[in-house]
N, C-alpha and C positions, 0 to 999 in steps of 0.2 A: 529609796531613801527619801525622807521628806526634807523640807527646807531647813528645819531646825537641826536635823542630823547632818546635813551637808555643811551647815555653818560650823558646827562643833568639829567635824572632821577637818575642815579647812583651817580653823584656828589652831587645832592641835598640830597640824602639818606646818603652819607658819612658825609656831613656837619651836618645833623640832629643827626646822631649817635655820631659824635665828640662832638657836643654840649651837648648831654645827658651824655656822659662819663665824661666830664670835667666840668659839672654843669655850662654851659654857655647858654645864649640865642642864638637863631639861628643867630641873627645879630652879636653878639659878635664872635661866631664861624666862621662865614663867613669872618668877617674882619680880624680875627687872621690868618686864613688859607690863605686868599688872600694876606695879608701883608708879609707872609713868603713863598709865591709862591707855596703853596701846592695844590691849585686848578688847577693851570697850570700843576703841576706834575701829579695829578690824571687824568687830561684830556689827557696828553701826554702818560700816561701809562695805560689807560683804558683797552686796549686789554689784558693786563696781570692782572691788579689789580682786575678786576671784576670776575676773576676765583678764587680769594682767599676768605677766610671767611671774614665776615664783621669786626670781631675783629682784624684780621690780617691787613686788609686795614686801619683801624683807627690807629693801632699801627704804620704802615708805615707812615701815615700822621704826627703823632706826632713826630716820629723820623726825618722825613724830615724837619719839622719846627725847631726842636732843632738844626739841622745842619745849619740852616739858621738864627740862633739867637733867636729862640723861647724859652720860659721858661715853657710851659705847657707840662705835660706828665711825 
C-alpha cells in the first residue's frame, strides 16, 4: 500500500471506531467529524496520529471536535 492508501484506510478506521464509541452510525460519525473539521485534522496529522493507540487517536478527534463546537465526547 502507498501512503495515500494508508491514510485513507486509517481515517476510515478512525471514523468506524469513533462511531462505535459514541453509538453512531458510520454516516453520522462521518458527518459529525467532517462538520467539525476532524477528518482534515486526522489527515494533516496522520504521520503522528497513526503512531498512537486507537483509543488515544479517537480521544484526540473528540477533543478536536469539542474545540470546534462539537458536543460529543
